[in-house]
C-alpha positions as CSV (number, residue, x, y, z in Angstrom):
1,M,-15.2,154.5,-85.8
2,A,-16.6,150.7,-84.2
3,I,-13.8,147.9,-83.7
4,S,-15.4,145.0,-85.6
5,S,-12.6,142.3,-84.8
6,T,-10.9,142.0,-82.0
7,G,-6.9,142.9,-82.0
8,L,-8.0,145.1,-85.4
9,G,-6.9,148.3,-82.8
10,S,-4.3,146.8,-81.0
11,G,-2.7,144.8,-84.1
12,L,-2.2,141.6,-81.8
13,D,-3.1,138.0,-82.6
14,V,-5.9,138.3,-79.9
15,T,-7.7,134.9,-81.0
16,S,-4.0,132.8,-80.8
17,I,-3.7,134.5,-77.5
18,I,-7.6,133.4,-76.2
19,S,-7.1,130.1,-77.5
20,Q,-3.8,129.5,-75.6
21,L,-4.6,130.7,-72.3
22,S,-8.1,128.8,-72.5
23,A,-6.5,126.1,-73.7
24,L,-3.7,126.3,-70.7
25,E,-7.1,126.8,-68.1
26,K,-8.7,123.2,-69.9
27,Q,-5.2,121.5,-69.0
28,P,-6.3,119.7,-65.9
29,L,-9.1,117.4,-68.1
30,K,-6.2,115.0,-70.0
31,S,-6.3,114.2,-66.2
32,L,-9.9,113.8,-65.6
33,Q,-11.0,112.4,-68.8
34,S,-7.9,109.6,-68.4
35,K,-9.3,108.9,-65.4
36,A,-12.8,108.9,-66.4
37,S,-12.1,106.0,-69.1
38,A,-10.2,103.9,-66.3
39,L,-13.4,104.7,-64.2
40,Q,-15.6,103.2,-66.9
41,T,-13.3,99.9,-67.2
42,Q,-13.6,99.7,-63.9
43,L,-17.3,100.3,-63.2
44,S,-17.8,97.1,-66.1
45,T,-14.8,95.0,-64.7
46,V,-17.0,94.6,-61.6
47,G,-20.5,94.4,-63.4
48,V,-18.9,91.3,-64.6
49,I,-17.9,90.6,-61.1
50,Q,-21.5,91.3,-59.8
51,S,-22.9,88.9,-62.9
52,Q,-20.5,86.0,-62.1
53,V,-21.2,86.1,-58.1
54,S,-25.2,85.9,-59.4
55,T,-24.0,82.6,-61.2
56,L,-22.2,81.3,-58.8
57,S,-24.8,82.0,-56.4
58,S,-27.3,80.2,-58.8
59,A,-24.9,77.1,-58.8
60,A,-24.6,76.7,-55.1
61,S,-27.9,76.7,-54.9
62,K,-28.4,73.8,-56.6
63,L,-26.0,72.2,-54.4
64,A,-27.9,73.1,-51.6
65,S,-31.2,71.9,-52.3
66,V,-32.1,68.3,-50.8
67,L,-34.1,67.6,-53.5
68,N,-31.0,67.7,-56.1
69,W,-29.6,65.1,-54.3
70,K,-32.8,63.1,-54.4
71,G,-32.7,62.3,-57.8
72,T,-33.0,58.9,-59.5
73,T,-32.9,57.3,-63.1
74,A,-34.6,54.2,-64.3
75,T,-33.1,51.7,-67.0
76,S,-35.0,48.4,-68.3
77,S,-33.0,45.9,-70.4
78,N,-35.7,45.7,-72.5
79,T,-37.3,49.5,-73.5
80,A,-39.0,48.3,-76.1
81,A,-41.2,45.7,-74.2
82,V,-40.8,48.5,-70.6
83,S,-40.1,51.1,-70.2
84,A,-39.2,53.3,-66.6
85,T,-39.5,56.8,-65.6
86,A,-37.9,57.3,-61.7
87,G,-39.5,60.4,-60.2
88,T,-39.1,61.8,-56.6
89,G,-39.5,58.8,-53.7
90,A,-37.6,56.0,-56.2
91,A,-35.9,54.2,-54.4
92,A,-32.7,53.3,-56.1
93,A,-33.7,49.1,-55.7
94,S,-33.8,46.5,-59.2
95,Y,-37.5,44.9,-60.5
96,S,-38.3,42.1,-62.9
97,I,-41.3,42.6,-64.5
98,E,-42.7,40.1,-66.8
99,V,-46.5,41.4,-69.1
100,S,-49.1,38.8,-69.3
101,K,-51.2,41.1,-71.4
102,L,-51.7,45.0,-72.4
103,A,-54.5,46.8,-71.8
104,K,-56.5,47.5,-74.6
105,A,-59.8,49.6,-75.3
106,Q,-63.7,47.8,-76.3
107,S,-64.5,48.4,-79.3
108,L,-68.0,47.5,-80.9
109,A,-69.1,47.7,-84.6
110,L,-72.1,46.9,-86.8
111,P,-71.8,43.1,-87.2
112,T,-70.7,41.8,-90.6
113,T,-70.9,38.2,-89.8
114,V,-73.3,35.7,-92.3
115,G,-76.5,36.3,-91.8
116,S,-76.1,39.6,-90.2
117,T,-78.4,42.1,-91.2
118,A,-76.7,43.5,-94.4
119,L,-74.9,46.9,-93.5
120,P,-76.7,50.8,-95.0
121,A,-75.6,52.8,-97.3
122,A,-74.1,56.0,-96.6
123,T,-77.4,57.8,-96.9
124,D,-79.3,55.0,-95.8
125,Q,-81.0,56.3,-92.3
126,L,-81.0,53.7,-89.6
127,G,-83.4,55.7,-87.4
128,Y,-84.0,58.0,-85.1
129,G,-85.0,58.0,-81.0
130,T,-82.3,58.1,-78.2
131,L,-78.8,56.7,-77.8
132,S,-77.9,56.0,-74.0
133,I,-74.3,55.8,-73.6
134,K,-73.0,55.0,-70.2
135,V,-69.2,54.3,-70.1
136,G,-67.3,53.0,-66.6
137,S,-69.3,54.1,-63.5
138,N,-70.3,56.9,-65.1
139,A,-74.0,58.0,-65.3
140,A,-75.3,57.7,-69.0
141,V,-75.1,59.6,-71.0
142,D,-78.6,60.6,-74.3
143,I,-77.7,61.4,-77.5
144,N,-80.6,62.3,-79.1
145,I,-81.2,61.3,-82.9
146,A,-83.6,63.7,-84.6
147,D,-85.7,61.9,-87.6
148,G,-83.9,62.4,-90.8
149,E,-80.6,62.3,-89.3
150,G,-79.7,59.1,-88.1
151,T,-77.0,58.1,-91.1
152,L,-74.1,56.4,-89.3
153,A,-72.1,59.8,-90.8
154,Q,-75.1,62.2,-88.5
155,I,-74.8,59.8,-85.8
156,A,-71.0,59.8,-85.4
157,A,-70.7,63.2,-85.8
158,K,-73.5,63.5,-82.7
159,I,-71.4,61.2,-80.5
160,N,-68.4,62.6,-81.0
161,A,-70.3,66.2,-79.6
162,V,-70.4,65.0,-76.4
163,P,-66.9,66.2,-74.7
164,G,-65.8,64.2,-72.1
165,L,-68.4,60.8,-73.4
166,G,-65.3,58.8,-73.4
167,V,-66.5,56.9,-76.4
168,A,-65.3,58.1,-79.8
169,A,-67.1,57.2,-83.3
170,S,-65.9,56.6,-86.8
171,V,-67.2,55.7,-89.9
172,I,-65.5,53.1,-92.1
173,S,-66.4,51.9,-95.7
174,D,-66.1,48.8,-96.7
175,G,-65.6,49.1,-100.2
176,S,-68.4,48.4,-101.9
177,G,-70.5,51.3,-100.8
178,K,-72.0,49.8,-97.3
179,V,-70.7,51.9,-94.5
180,N,-70.2,50.4,-90.3
181,L,-70.1,52.3,-87.2
182,M,-67.3,51.6,-84.8
183,L,-67.8,52.8,-81.3
184,R,-64.2,53.0,-79.4
185,A,-63.8,53.8,-75.5
186,T,-61.0,56.3,-75.5
187,N,-60.0,54.7,-72.6
188,T,-58.6,51.1,-72.5
189,G,-59.1,48.7,-69.9
190,S,-62.1,48.3,-67.4
191,D,-61.9,51.7,-66.5
192,G,-63.5,52.1,-70.1
193,A,-65.8,49.9,-70.7
194,F,-69.4,50.9,-71.7
195,T,-72.8,49.9,-73.1
196,V,-75.5,51.2,-75.4
197,T,-79.6,51.7,-75.0
198,A,-81.3,51.8,-78.1
199,T,-84.4,53.4,-77.8
200,E,-86.5,53.8,-81.3
201,G,-88.4,57.0,-81.9
202,A,-91.8,57.1,-82.9
203,G,-94.3,59.3,-85.5
204,G,-91.2,59.7,-88.0
205,T,-92.2,60.5,-91.2
206,I,-88.5,60.3,-93.1
207,S,-87.1,56.5,-91.5
208,V,-90.0,54.2,-90.7
209,P,-90.0,52.4,-89.2
210,S,-86.5,53.1,-87.0
211,N,-83.9,50.7,-86.3
212,L,-82.2,52.5,-83.9
213,S,-81.7,49.5,-81.8
214,R,-79.4,47.6,-84.2
215,L,-76.8,50.3,-81.7
216,S,-77.9,48.4,-78.9
217,Y,-75.0,47.1,-76.7
218,T,-76.3,46.0,-73.5
219,I,-76.8,43.0,-71.3
220,G,-80.3,41.3,-73.6
221,N,-79.5,43.2,-76.6
222,F,-75.8,42.8,-78.2
223,A,-77.0,43.5,-81.8
224,M,-74.1,45.6,-81.8
225,A,-71.0,43.6,-82.1
226,Q,-67.9,43.8,-80.0
227,N,-64.7,43.2,-81.4
228,Q,-61.8,44.3,-79.0
229,A,-63.8,43.2,-75.4
230,P,-62.0,45.5,-72.6
231,Q,-58.6,44.9,-71.0
232,N,-56.4,45.5,-67.9
233,A,-52.8,45.3,-68.5
234,E,-51.5,42.3,-66.2
235,A,-48.2,41.6,-65.2
236,T,-46.0,40.8,-62.2
237,I,-43.6,43.1,-60.4
238,N,-40.7,40.3,-58.6
239,G,-43.5,37.9,-58.8
240,V,-45.5,40.1,-57.4
241,A,-49.0,40.1,-59.1
242,V,-51.0,43.5,-60.4
243,S,-53.4,44.3,-63.1
244,S,-54.1,48.1,-64.4
245,S,-56.5,49.6,-67.0
246,K,-53.9,51.6,-68.3
247,N,-50.6,50.0,-70.0
248,T,-48.9,52.9,-67.9
249,L,-48.7,52.1,-64.1
250,T,-48.1,55.3,-62.1
251,N,-49.4,53.7,-58.6
252,V,-47.8,50.8,-58.3
253,V,-44.1,51.0,-57.0
254,D,-43.4,54.5,-55.2
255,G,-41.7,57.4,-57.9
256,L,-41.8,54.5,-60.2
257,T,-43.8,55.0,-63.5
258,L,-43.6,51.5,-65.9
259,T,-45.1,52.3,-69.2
260,L,-45.9,48.7,-70.8
261,S,-45.8,48.5,-74.7
262,Q,-45.6,45.0,-75.3
263,V,-46.0,41.1,-73.6
264,T,-43.1,39.9,-72.3
265,T,-41.5,36.3,-72.9
266,T,-38.6,36.7,-70.9
267,A,-38.5,38.9,-67.5
268,V,-37.5,42.5,-68.0
269,D,-35.1,44.0,-65.8
270,V,-35.6,47.9,-64.4
271,T,-32.7,49.0,-62.1
272,V,-33.5,51.7,-60.0
273,A,-30.0,54.2,-59.0
274,K,-29.1,57.5,-57.9
275,D,-29.3,60.1,-60.5
276,T,-25.5,60.1,-60.3
277,A,-24.8,61.9,-63.7
278,A,-27.1,65.3,-62.9
279,M,-25.7,65.3,-59.4
280,T,-22.1,65.8,-61.0
281,K,-23.4,68.3,-63.8
282,N,-24.8,70.1,-60.6
283,I,-20.9,70.2,-59.1
284,Q,-19.4,70.8,-62.7
285,D,-21.5,74.2,-62.8
286,F,-20.7,75.3,-59.5
287,I,-16.6,74.6,-60.3
288,S,-17.0,76.2,-63.5
289,A,-19.2,79.4,-62.1
290,Y,-16.2,79.5,-59.6
291,N,-13.3,79.4,-61.9
292,A,-14.9,82.0,-64.3
293,L,-15.1,84.5,-61.0
294,N,-12.0,83.7,-59.9
295,Q,-10.3,84.4,-63.7
296,T,-11.5,87.8,-64.2
297,L,-10.7,88.5,-60.2
298,N,-7.1,86.7,-61.6
299,D,-6.7,89.2,-65.2
300,S,-8.1,93.2,-63.6
301,T,-6.3,92.9,-60.6
302,A,-3.1,91.3,-62.4
303,Y,0.2,93.5,-63.6
304,D,1.5,92.5,-66.8
305,A,5.5,93.0,-66.7
306,A,6.0,92.5,-70.3
307,T,2.6,95.3,-71.4
308,K,3.6,97.1,-67.9
309,T,-0.1,97.2,-68.2
310,A,-2.2,96.9,-64.7
311,G,-5.5,95.5,-64.7
312,P,-8.5,97.8,-63.9
313,L,-8.9,96.3,-60.2
314,Q,-4.7,96.4,-60.1
315,G,-4.2,97.2,-56.1
316,D,-8.5,97.4,-55.0
317,S,-8.5,96.3,-51.9
318,V,-11.9,95.0,-52.5
319,A,-10.9,92.9,-55.1
320,T,-8.6,91.1,-53.6
321,G,-10.1,91.2,-50.4
322,L,-12.8,89.3,-52.2
323,Q,-10.2,87.1,-54.0
324,R,-9.1,85.9,-50.7
325,A,-12.1,85.1,-48.9
326,L,-13.3,83.2,-52.0
327,R,-10.1,81.0,-51.7
328,N,-10.4,80.2,-47.9
329,L,-13.7,79.3,-48.3
330,M,-12.7,76.6,-50.6
331,G,-10.3,75.8,-48.5
332,S,-12.1,75.4,-45.3
333,T,-13.5,73.0,-42.9
334,S,-17.2,72.6,-42.8
335,S,-18.8,70.6,-39.0
336,T,-22.2,69.5,-40.4
337,G,-22.1,65.6,-39.5
338,S,-21.2,64.3,-42.3
339,T,-18.0,61.8,-42.6
340,F,-16.4,64.3,-45.7
341,S,-15.7,67.4,-44.3
342,R,-14.2,69.5,-46.8
343,L,-14.2,69.7,-50.6
344,A,-11.3,68.1,-51.5
345,D,-12.5,65.2,-49.9
346,I,-14.7,64.8,-52.6
347,G,-12.4,65.6,-55.2
348,I,-12.6,68.8,-55.5
349,S,-9.4,71.5,-55.0
350,A,-7.7,74.4,-56.1
351,K,-4.7,74.5,-58.7
352,L,-2.4,77.0,-58.8
353,G,-3.4,80.9,-59.9
354,G,-7.1,79.3,-57.5
355,D,-9.0,77.4,-60.3
356,L,-11.2,74.4,-58.8
357,E,-10.6,71.1,-60.8
358,L,-12.0,68.2,-59.9
359,N,-11.2,64.5,-59.4
360,S,-13.5,62.4,-60.8
361,T,-12.3,58.9,-59.2
362,R,-12.4,60.9,-56.2
363,L,-16.2,62.2,-56.4
364,T,-17.2,58.5,-57.5
365,S,-16.2,57.2,-54.5
366,A,-17.9,59.6,-53.1
367,F,-21.5,58.5,-55.1
368,S,-20.4,55.2,-53.0
369,D,-22.2,57.3,-49.8
370,V,-24.5,60.0,-51.2
371,A,-26.5,60.2,-47.7
372,N,-23.0,61.9,-46.5
373,L,-22.4,63.5,-49.7
374,Q,-25.5,65.6,-49.4
375,L,-25.2,66.1,-45.7
376,L,-21.5,67.8,-46.9
377,F,-23.3,70.1,-49.3
378,T,-26.9,70.7,-47.7
379,N,-26.7,70.6,-43.4
380,F,-28.6,73.0,-41.7
381,G,-26.5,73.9,-38.9
382,G,-27.6,77.2,-38.2
383,S,-24.0,78.6,-38.2
384,D,-21.2,79.2,-41.3
385,A,-19.1,76.4,-39.5
386,T,-21.9,73.6,-39.3
387,N,-23.9,74.6,-42.5
388,G,-23.2,72.8,-46.2
389,F,-20.9,74.1,-48.4
390,G,-23.8,75.1,-50.6
391,L,-26.1,76.7,-48.0
392,R,-21.9,78.6,-46.9
393,I,-21.5,79.8,-50.9
394,K,-25.2,80.8,-51.5
395,D,-25.1,82.9,-48.2
396,F,-21.8,84.7,-49.1
397,A,-22.5,85.3,-52.8
398,N,-26.1,86.6,-51.8
399,G,-24.0,88.7,-49.4
400,L,-22.3,90.4,-51.6
401,L,-24.7,91.0,-53.7
402,A,-26.9,92.6,-50.7
403,A,-28.0,95.9,-50.9
404,T,-24.8,96.8,-48.6
405,G,-22.8,94.1,-49.4
406,T,-19.1,94.4,-50.5
407,V,-20.3,94.1,-54.7
408,T,-22.3,96.5,-54.5
409,N,-21.4,98.7,-52.5
410,K,-17.8,99.0,-54.9
411,T,-20.3,99.3,-57.7
412,N,-21.8,102.5,-56.0
413,A,-18.5,103.9,-54.9
414,V,-17.3,103.7,-59.2
415,K,-20.1,105.4,-59.9
416,K,-20.2,107.9,-57.3
417,A,-16.4,108.4,-58.6
418,I,-17.6,109.0,-62.2
419,D,-20.1,111.6,-61.4
420,N,-17.4,113.3,-59.0
421,N,-14.8,113.5,-62.4
422,S,-18.6,114.3,-64.3
423,T,-18.2,117.3,-62.1
424,E,-14.9,118.7,-61.9
425,Q,-14.7,118.1,-65.8
426,T,-17.9,120.3,-65.6
427,K,-16.0,123.0,-63.7
428,V,-13.2,122.8,-65.8
429,N,-14.7,123.5,-68.8
430,T,-16.7,126.1,-67.1
431,R,-13.1,128.1,-66.1
432,A,-12.3,127.9,-69.0
433,S,-15.1,129.8,-70.8
434,N,-15.6,132.1,-68.5
435,L,-11.7,132.5,-68.9
436,E,-12.2,133.3,-72.3
437,T,-15.0,135.4,-72.3
438,R,-13.4,137.7,-69.8
439,L,-10.0,137.6,-72.1
440,K,-12.1,138.9,-75.0
441,A,-13.5,141.7,-73.0
442,Q,-10.4,142.9,-72.1
443,Y,-9.0,142.7,-75.7
444,A,-12.3,144.5,-77.1
445,A,-12.0,146.9,-74.1
446,L,-8.0,147.3,-75.0
447,D,-8.5,147.6,-79.2
448,T,-11.4,150.3,-78.5
449,K,-8.7,152.2,-76.4
450,M,-5.9,151.3,-79.1
451,A,-8.5,152.5,-81.9
452,S,-8.9,155.9,-80.3
453,L,-5.1,156.8,-79.4
454,T,-4.5,155.5,-83.0
455,A,-7.0,158.3,-84.5
456,L,-6.2,160.7,-82.5
457,N,-2.1,160.2,-82.9
458,S,-3.3,160.9,-87.1
459,Y,-5.1,163.7,-86.2
460,V,-2.3,165.3,-84.7
461,A,0.2,164.6,-87.5
462,Q,-2.4,165.9,-89.8
463,Q,-2.6,169.2,-87.8
464,V,1.2,169.1,-88.0
465,T,1.4,168.5,-91.3
466,T,-0.9,171.5,-92.2
467,W,0.9,173.8,-89.7
468,N,4.2,173.2,-91.2
469,K,2.9,173.9,-94.7
470,S,0.8,177.1,-93.3
471,T,4.7,178.7,-91.5
472,S,6.3,177.7,-94.7
């Protein structure tokens, strides 16, 4: 008789016994799983710290860059007439600007004055041959007009098809069925001035004779009318006369771009000053980055007595050590050669809890000496004690994130602990599984033995009964 269900032979609740023994074997999992959850929280927190250290490094890098302390802004008393943009190299100064002329582009058209030849209709063939257009000091460009392709619209299309020519053509209707051709320089001033030489074609059959010379505008043949002569911009800057073929002056004052938009009747005042707003923002961004990191360290290492809960890094020597190092760095002194030696000298100081705060009044006072303010952050002295705070903080943050840095090592340590924990959980589950397999085998053997004994007992009892009947 085969035993198909463990416990039938013995009469014991084998399934329950094995389940309880297996559960006892798995008891260590509770502690390991609780530890795994804590480790994952630690890893997440260290990840946040790593990201915030990177942000702090970026903010400190801006303070360490000399260029970020060279920025200037330009303001104009009349932006409708003169606008200004300060770039690298612009010195703090004031300028009085008067504009007498604006740069204008040369413009030609067929004449429409009394006595002039009548304008053609849109379908009229003006002529054929070659138009030679010369712009400024550039070489002349020849444009061939074939016989039968000489309407003003066709000629305009040929001109506009030449890339970089420097002249744009358009056809204008006068409202009575006649059309005019306008040629306009694409560049203002004398640099964009152009001439047009027309060479009549010969042997045509469609437009005979050719009248392409009506488009000439050159010395000795001003067939077209000049509606606007090329004109340079003219102005005075602090009494010095300047002239430009463009209305945007980029090479008159170092680092300063001036855009002329109107002729002035009174002088326009342009002031170039240090861009303290951008500098202040860089400082505020640094403070924000530092405070975010400080708050994370505070929260993760704290113990809440009211809820009796500890932060994920409470008691962690790496986190508390980083916190102390940061606070010591913020309160330290640097020998940069600047008249300022501490962050507190320019209004950056620590509050209770370690967060930094900015004293705007003190920073504004420091802006009166931007050179020394810059030195406090950017000086490179070759050692931690002589480097500016921007460099020191950037180097400190980058060191934490290096391959062997404190934050990187902490991350790797927590990951290793998680891996070890996972290995231990696997071992417990394996032991429990092996125990369950062994117990099932043992109880199966017991069931088989018990079943055999039960069968023997039944047989003996049957034989005894039979014997008793036979002797009675």
